[in-house]
N, C-alpha and C positions, 0 to 999 in steps of 0.2 A: 877682420879686414874691413876696409872702408866700403860702405854701400854706395854704388853709383846710381844713376837715375833708373836704368832698367831693373836693377835689383830691388830698389826701393818700391818700384811699381809692382813687381812680382810679390813682394812681401805684403804690400797693401791688399792686393787681390786675394792672397792666401788668407789674410785675416778676415776679409769679407766673406769668404767661403766658409770659414769656421763659424762666423756669426750667424750664417743661415743653415748651420748644421750640415755642411757638405764636406766631410773630412777627406774624401777621396780626391775631390778637386783641389783641396788645399794642399794635399801631399804632392800632387803633380806640380803645382806652382812652387812649392818649397824645394822640390828637386831641382827645378830650373834655377831658383835663386841661389841654391847652394853651389851650383856650378860656377857662380860668379864670386863665391866666397861665403863660408859658413859664418853666420851671425848668432849672437846670443838670443835675440828675439825670435829669429827664425827657428832656432832649436827648441825654444819653449813652445812655439806654435806647432812644431812637429810632434812634440810630446802630447799636446792636447788633441791633435788629430788622431794619433795612435790610440789614445784613451777613448775617443769617441767611437772608434771601430772595434773596441774591445781588446786591443793588443796591449795588455797592461805590462807584460814583461818588456815589450819593445819600448813602451813609454818610459819605463824605469831606466832602461839603458840610455835613452836620449836625455832624460833629466840629469843623469850622472854626467853626461857630456856638458850640459848647461852649467852644472855646479862646478865642473872643472874650470870653466871660463870665469864664473863668478860664484865663489864658494859661499858667499853670504847673501845669496838671492833668496829672499823670504818666500816669494811665490814658488820658486823651484823646490824649496824644502817642503812646503806644504804639499805640492804635487807629488813629490817623491814619497812622502809618508802615506798619502792616499793610495798610491799604487802598491806600496808594501801591504797595506790593509787588504787591497783587492786580491792579492795573490796569497793571502793567508799568513803573512809574516808580521803578526801583530806586535810582538815584542820589539822587533826592529823598527816598526812604525812608531812606537811610543818614543823611542830615542830620537828619531828624526823630528817628530812633532814637538818634543821638548826643546830641541835645538832651535826650531823655527820660532817657538813662542818667546825664546830668549831675545830674539832680534825683531820681534813683531812691532810694527808701528802702532800708535794709539788707535784703538778701535773706532773712535769718532772720526778718524781720518780715512777709514777704509770704506769702500763701497759695500753695500749689503751682502753680496755673495762672498766677499772675502771675510767680512765679519762673521758670517755664518760658518765658514771654514775654520776660523779661529775658535769659535765656540765649540765646534766639533772636536778640534784638537785638544782644547781644555778638558772636555769630557773624557776623551780617550786616555789622556795622561792621568786624570784624577781617578778614573775607574781602575786603571792598572795599579796605581799607588794604593788604593783601598784594598784591592785583592792581595797585593804583596803584604800590606799591613796585617790583614786577616790571616794569611798563611804563616807569617812569622809569629803572630800571637799564638796560634794553635801549636806551633812547633815548640814554644817555650812554656806552654801552659803549666806543665808539671813542675817547672822550676820556680814559679813565681812566689811560692810560699817560703822560699829561702831568704827573701828580702824583707826588710822592715818597710813601713809605709812610705817614708821619705825617699828611700832608695828606689822603691818600686815606682813611685811617681816620676822620678828622674829617668828610670829605665823606660817607662811608657812613652815619655816625651822623646827620648832618644830613638825608640823604635819608629815613631811617626816621622821623625826627621830622616831616619835611614830609608824609610819607605818613600819619602818625597812629598809627604802631606804637609809638613811644616818645615820652617827654616830655623836654624839654631839662633837663639837670642844673641844679639851682639850689642856692644856698647857704641853709642853714637853721640858723644858729648859735643855740645855746641861751643864750649870754650877750651877745656883742657882734657886731652885724652892721655892719661898717664899710663905708661906701659906696665905689662905683667900683672895686672889686676884681674881677677876672675870675673867673667860675665855671669853673675848669679842673679836671677830675677828677684826672688825672695830669699833673704838670708836666714840661716838656722838661728833660732831663738837662743840656743845655747851660747852663742857668741856675745849675747847682750843680757846678762843676768839682771840688770836694772829694769828690764821690761816689766817684771812683776811689780816693782815699786810704782812704775808709771801707771799700770793698769789698776792697781789698788786705789790710786788717787782719782780715778774717773769721776766719782760723785763730787769731789771737791772742785774739780775743774768744771764740771757741768754746772754747778751752782754759780760759779763766777761768770761762766759764759752766759747763762740765762739772764743774769743781771745786766750784762753788756747788751744782749739782744733787746732787752726791754727798754733800755735807756739810750743806747747808742747804735742801733741798727743802721742809722744813716751814715755812720762812720765806716761801715764795711764798703770798701771801694771795689770797682771792677778789677778782677785779677789780671785780665788782659787789657792793655791800654796802649795800643800802637799810635804814634803820632800821625797826623793827617798826611797822606801821600805815601806812607810806608807800606810795603807789601804785607798783607795780613795772612796770606796763604790759607791754612785750614781754620784760622781764627775769625773768619768773617762774622759768624753769628754771635760770638762771645766778645768781640772787640768792643770795649767801653760798655759792656752789658753787665747788669747786676744779676744776671742768671748765675754767674760765678763771681763771687765777691770774697773779700778777705779783710781781716783786721790783723795787723802785724804786732807781735810782741817784741821781736828782734827783726831787723831788716838790714841786710848787708853788713852784719856785725854790730850794728848800732841798736842798743836797747831803746825801745819806744816807751819812754817813761810814763806818758799819760795813760797808756793802756795798761802797762804793768802795775801802776798804782791802783787801778781799779780791779785787778785780779792778782793780788799780792801772793796768794798761796800757789797759784799756777806759776807765777814768775819765779818764786823761790824753788819750786820743784824743778823747773827747767834749769835753774842755776846749778842745782845739785847733780844734774845729769851730764854725761860726757858729750855735750854738744860740740860740734866742730867750731873751733875758734880761730878765725883768720881776720886780722884787722882789715877793715874795709870790704870784706867779702862774706864773712860768716861769724856767728851763727845767724840762721834764719829760723824764726818760729812764727807761725801764723794760724789763726782760726780761718778755715776755708769753708765757705758756705756755698752749696750747690742747690739751686732751686729745683722744684719738682720736674720730672721728665726732661732733664737736661743732660746732655752728653758732652763730656770734655774729650775732644778728638785726640787721636794718637799724636804723641810728641815725645821729645827727649829733653833731659836736663843739661846742665852746663858742664859738670865735671865729675869724673868717676873717682876722684879722691875723697868724695864724701857720699854718704847714703842718706836716704830720707826715712823718717819714722812717721807712721800714721797711727793716731789713736781716735777711734770714732767717739763722738760725744752726743750727737743727735741722729738717730736712725729711725725715721718714722715708717720705714718699709724697706723693700728690697733695694739694695745698692751694690753695684758690682765694680770691680777694679781688675784690669788686665795689665800684666807686665810680661812682655815677650809672649810665650805660648800659654801662660798660666793665668787663669781667671779665678778670682776669689770674691766671696761676698764679705763685706764688712760685718762684724759681729760685735755687739756691745761688750765692752770690757776686754777686747782682744786687740792688741797692737801688733804691728809688723814693721819690719825694716826691709827696704827694697832699694835696688839700684835704679835710679830714675834716668840714667843715661841709656837704659834699654827702653825701647819704645813702650809706652804705656798710655792707657786711656781709662776713663771712668764714666759711670752711668748712675744717675739717681732715678730709679724707676718708680719711686714712691710718689704720693700725692702731696707731700709736704717737704720742707727744706731739710737737707742733710748737712751736718757740720762735722768736720774732723779737725783735730790738731795736727799740724805738720811741723817737724823740725829736723834739722840736719845734724849728722854726726860724722866723724871721720871714718873712712873705710878701714876696717880692722886689720887689713893686711899691710898697712903702712907702719913704719917705725916712727918713733918720736922724732928722730933726726930728720927723716924725710918730711914730716909735717912742717918742721921749722923751715927747711929748705924750700919746700913747695910754696909756702906762704911768702917767703922772700922773693922767690922767682915770680910769683904772680904780681906782687907789688911792683917789681922792677918792670915787668911787661906793661903794667898800667901806666907807670910814670913815663916810660919810653913813648908809648902811644900818645899820651897827653902832650908831651913835648913836641911831637912831630906835627 
């Protein structure tokens, strides 16, 4: 109902009474205001007054009234969860805290008391999820030895997702989100028998890379190079920075002849592998150099129709890579294939530069006919956009 002048004055005085911790006076003023029409703000203040006098059940009833008026009121949800905690309904409180956090405003925009409540809510939800995880782990402990290591790793991730500690990895392509392709962070090596050939060639590639580094390090260009005025988002530190630099062997489908001529055995090896071939788009093959103690922030790639292969070439110390919920350390002589449309990030924790070879391949779940059609579709999109 519309607040008239007298009602607004009563609500103001009630708020002042609450500010000086006088809930009884506030309740009397709110009773008078309600006779002129029940309001959402008045209902929230009534709940606070009842909380201050220790009537937690009464406050809970009133907060439900407030939520009936405005179901997505963040403050009311936080208050309801706190009251459920007070009366010993911890599991119910977790659900309400979780719903409140889903609609929470950014912490930096919240006054300190509200930010503190949000931190408390985070802690309650997290501790509940950890307890649930531990309970489920104990319940299945006797069954774990029935799974092979790869299946067990997937199960453990699924258990933490089910408990609410992690979210399921999802594909977030920047360009093309092709349907019905599985969201697999790291792919099974068995799908790519040529990985052993690639790994065996590590010393050959290393030798050619070392020659390039000795003579052409200045040709390694910043991997991130946004034009002036473009929003850089998470790339502020690395934009136009040689902390993360690259030297391309193939770029957007075009063979970089000058580089390939200086590392002919690497180029020939790549030619023999099933790289993704799309005129004007792929393959891409690049030496990627990351300077000491540098972090590549979380990001996603352009299209799930192709996957990326990594082969480490220079590993002076610890270096980590995360895809979705899975974190791996690079190991010399071991390559992997991953879906870069799933959020991923990298760290070089060593005191010297880390270099890997990166190249793209087709997603193995595509048919040859689809590959042809997808390439034609992407070329048509590009020509349409250019013509517009």
